[in-house]
Legacy VTK file of the C-alpha trace (Angstrom):
# vtk DataFile Version 3.0
C-alpha trace
ASCII
DATASET POLYDATA
POINTS 207 float
7.661 3.991 11.222
5.432 4.888 14.151
6.747 8.445 14.132
6.165 8.692 10.387
2.562 7.533 10.800
1.914 10.011 13.578
3.464 12.895 11.648
1.543 12.111 8.456
-1.649 11.896 10.503
-0.889 15.211 12.203
-0.436 16.827 8.787
-3.734 15.436 7.537
-2.186 13.047 5.022
-3.644 10.041 6.849
-6.983 9.860 8.649
-8.122 7.309 11.204
-6.994 3.846 10.195
-6.160 4.878 6.626
-2.693 4.626 5.132
0.133 2.140 5.542
3.926 1.878 5.452
6.517 -0.795 4.825
10.283 -1.034 5.325
12.532 -3.771 3.991
14.507 -5.365 6.853
16.393 -7.927 4.786
16.082 -10.310 1.827
13.118 -12.113 3.396
11.780 -9.718 6.013
9.539 -6.678 5.697
8.140 -4.589 8.543
4.650 -3.216 7.874
2.035 -1.208 9.699
-0.822 -3.119 11.356
-4.369 -3.413 10.122
-7.110 -1.622 12.030
-4.941 0.599 14.223
-5.444 4.376 14.254
-2.289 5.809 12.712
-2.162 8.819 15.033
-1.896 6.385 17.960
0.299 3.652 16.488
3.404 2.577 18.457
6.591 0.692 17.507
5.215 -2.432 19.225
2.256 -2.441 16.817
4.407 -3.104 13.730
4.192 -6.490 12.028
7.042 -8.460 10.435
6.259 -10.607 7.386
8.295 -12.620 4.919
8.462 -11.984 1.170
5.311 -14.091 0.677
3.352 -12.064 3.215
3.362 -14.680 5.984
3.376 -13.095 9.437
6.581 -13.747 11.370
6.168 -11.399 14.305
3.565 -9.062 15.735
0.380 -8.978 17.773
-1.725 -7.524 14.947
-2.527 -8.570 11.420
-0.519 -6.821 8.692
-2.008 -4.001 6.651
-4.755 -4.953 4.206
-2.563 -3.389 1.481
0.227 -5.894 2.108
0.116 -7.175 -1.476
0.697 -3.652 -2.793
3.785 -3.176 -0.621
5.284 -6.570 -1.416
4.715 -6.035 -5.144
6.547 -2.715 -5.070
9.446 -4.019 -2.982
9.704 -7.032 -5.266
9.815 -4.876 -8.396
12.233 -2.273 -7.047
15.353 -3.672 -5.420
16.613 -0.105 -5.009
13.572 0.711 -2.838
13.560 -0.118 0.870
10.482 1.801 2.010
6.951 2.455 0.746
4.423 5.021 1.989
0.762 4.814 0.984
-1.427 7.678 2.168
-4.463 9.728 1.186
-3.173 13.322 0.937
-6.342 15.371 0.371
-5.344 17.729 -2.450
-3.163 15.238 -4.309
-5.956 12.664 -4.001
-8.363 15.305 -5.272
-6.340 15.421 -8.498
-6.554 11.612 -8.653
-10.330 11.669 -8.134
-10.614 14.259 -10.899
-8.610 11.993 -13.188
-5.709 14.443 -13.425
-2.026 13.819 -13.009
0.512 16.515 -12.168
1.027 17.847 -15.660
2.545 19.996 -16.972
5.819 20.096 -15.045
5.817 23.410 -13.223
7.648 22.985 -9.888
11.407 22.300 -9.707
11.084 20.884 -6.185
8.503 18.312 -7.263
10.609 17.267 -10.240
13.730 16.849 -8.128
11.945 14.995 -5.318
9.504 12.848 -7.268
10.028 13.173 -11.001
6.996 12.560 -13.186
3.958 11.552 -11.100
1.618 9.429 -13.247
-2.035 8.667 -12.561
-2.503 4.923 -12.058
-5.880 3.519 -13.203
-8.235 2.445 -10.444
-7.765 -0.888 -8.720
-9.852 -2.111 -5.792
-7.979 -1.367 -2.536
-6.699 -4.402 -0.672
-6.856 -6.672 -3.731
-4.300 -7.895 -6.284
-6.066 -5.699 -8.852
-4.437 -2.633 -7.288
-1.030 -4.292 -7.298
-1.478 -5.217 -10.958
-2.134 -1.589 -11.854
0.755 -0.236 -9.786
3.229 -2.752 -11.225
2.729 -1.169 -14.644
4.164 2.131 -13.410
6.394 1.621 -10.382
9.559 0.541 -12.202
10.100 4.038 -13.602
8.481 6.257 -10.965
9.029 7.167 -7.310
5.589 8.698 -6.724
2.181 7.647 -8.020
-1.333 9.009 -7.834
-3.898 6.212 -7.482
-7.164 6.975 -9.258
-10.002 7.528 -6.743
-7.803 6.274 -3.919
-4.674 8.094 -2.789
-0.941 8.159 -3.444
2.175 6.005 -3.106
5.759 7.150 -2.680
8.912 5.062 -2.408
12.527 5.592 -1.388
15.828 4.007 -0.463
14.953 4.935 3.120
11.744 5.617 4.993
12.754 9.258 5.324
13.049 9.540 1.530
9.611 8.009 0.931
8.108 10.136 3.731
9.597 13.364 2.315
8.251 12.521 -1.125
4.730 12.095 0.240
4.844 15.445 2.008
6.368 17.094 -1.096
3.672 15.576 -3.285
0.876 17.074 -1.211
2.653 20.423 -0.872
3.048 20.587 -4.655
-0.598 19.638 -5.158
-1.673 22.596 -3.012
0.529 24.973 -4.996
-0.647 23.658 -8.370
-4.278 23.820 -7.246
-3.773 27.419 -6.132
-2.316 28.301 -9.529
-5.302 26.673 -11.240
-7.737 28.685 -9.126
-5.852 31.869 -9.989
-6.390 31.009 -13.635
-2.850 30.532 -14.883
-0.202 27.802 -14.666
3.160 28.859 -16.102
5.090 25.949 -17.552
8.836 25.540 -17.187
10.774 25.771 -20.442
12.033 22.584 -22.133
15.614 23.638 -21.309
14.761 24.075 -17.621
13.021 20.694 -17.560
16.004 19.003 -19.208
18.415 20.445 -16.622
16.193 19.387 -13.748
15.808 15.889 -15.197
19.593 15.596 -15.514
20.067 16.734 -11.928
17.511 14.202 -10.676
19.086 11.393 -12.715
22.474 12.226 -11.223
21.085 12.093 -7.696
19.456 8.699 -8.327
22.789 7.277 -9.532
24.677 8.430 -6.435
25.437 5.574 -3.980
23.604 5.798 -0.664
25.062 4.661 2.656
LINES 1 208
207 0 1 2 3 4 5 6 7 8 9 10 11 12 13 14 15 16 17 18 19 20 21 22 23 24 25 26 27 28 29 30 31 32 33 34 35 36 37 38 39 40 41 42 43 44 45 46 47 48 49 50 51 52 53 54 55 56 57 58 59 60 61 62 63 64 65 66 67 68 69 70 71 72 73 74 75 76 77 78 79 80 81 82 83 84 85 86 87 88 89 90 91 92 93 94 95 96 97 98 99 100 101 102 103 104 105 106 107 108 109 110 111 112 113 114 115 116 117 118 119 120 121 122 123 124 125 126 127 128 129 130 131 132 133 134 135 136 137 138 139 140 141 142 143 144 145 146 147 148 149 150 151 152 153 154 155 156 157 158 159 160 161 162 163 164 165 166 167 168 169 170 171 172 173 174 175 176 177 178 179 180 181 182 183 184 185 186 187 188 189 190 191 192 193 194 195 196 197 198 199 200 201 202 203 204 205 206
């Protein structure tokens, strides 16, 4: 988790104290990033263990202020064991502009993330944000948060981490295509084949 934070910070997807991660340790234990710690400097010893109700069980810091968001997602998705919330600049720019990633144009984004919806605004650090995210997270592995940032999930931290990097990489490509004045859509047949491939991957058992 510390390495993930430092790498996301180095790539500009987190800034200062922004962003937070969580990993499910067991039925009643979740490890989360600390509140108020610069992510580029975070260490393994800074992580905080909480139970499924958010009560701190171990750690010298307080848990992330977005703890409710992480616990909501992990509670809704038993297939998910890790959550990454960051503020990738270009992807967040789409969210600030009120635009999701439509139409589908990049095979890599479809395979990694599937459809990426735009979640209506909810005040960060409050149950309002969790309420909004709960409406979408059951069917999606990546979300844009209006005027806020992005969330990705995965069976492992690596999977959620890769999705966040892929989301921002795709946003840069799509933005470039927009500035060039043309976005070529994939054909319905191509989209159907990609969707089938992604569905097959999601059904595969993971060690």
